[in-house]
C-alpha positions, -999 to +999 in steps of 0.1 A: +675-720+564+640-730+571+623-750+544+586-759+540+586-779+507+549-788+509+540-751+504+571-742+484+585-718+510+621-711+521+631-686+548+668-678+552+673-663+587+709-652+581+703-633+548+667-622+556+654-638+524+620-653+519+614-674+487+579-684+479+571-705+448+605-695+434+598-658+439+618-635+462+595-617+487+603-581+496+596-575+533+604-546+556+624-553+587+594-557+610+575-578+584+605-601+583+607-603+621+571-613+624+572-637+596+605-654+607+590-658+642+561-676+627+584-697+605+607-706+634+577-717+655+559-736+627+536-754+628+527-742+663+505-712+670+524-680+682+503-659+705+496-622+699+514-615+732+545-635+722+548-618+688+542-583+703+568-588+730+594-604+708+591-580+679+582-547+697+592-554+733+558-546+746+522-558+745+498-529+741+467-522+720+488-500+697+513-528+691+485-553+685+470-530+659+505-527+642+508-565+643+474-569+626+483-545+599+517-561+593+500-595+589+476-580+565+506-566+545+523-600+546+492-617+533+490-592+505+526-599+494+520-637+493+487-632+474+506-613+447+525-646+440+495-669+445+460-653+449+446-684+464+472-686+492+466-682+529+501-688+543+493-671+576+464-685+595+446-665+623+437-686+653+408-667+668+416-649+700+450-666+703+475-657+676+488-667+642+505-697+627+523-704+595+505-728+572+530-755+563+507-781+547+485-775+517+448-775+524+430-807+516+394-805+506 
């Protein structure tokens, strides 16, 4: 179980469950693979190449496009629970990281 209390997020790697703000998230297999990789690596950035090779076993343009679309879908699911959330941050030209601290203004 990975727990990120500051953003009210739990990821259970053995049961493939994600709970965000007391709501169960419904992810496809690939969505969970991408998200759990980000969670296991948090708060570090995971490169596009690392995600592509870990989840799909290759690093090609087609895989990168699938990855971008899956991250879009993941963000949509989190925004259904909290429209102001940005739980997955894009690090320009590098990769993605899971946001584990609330943003301070």
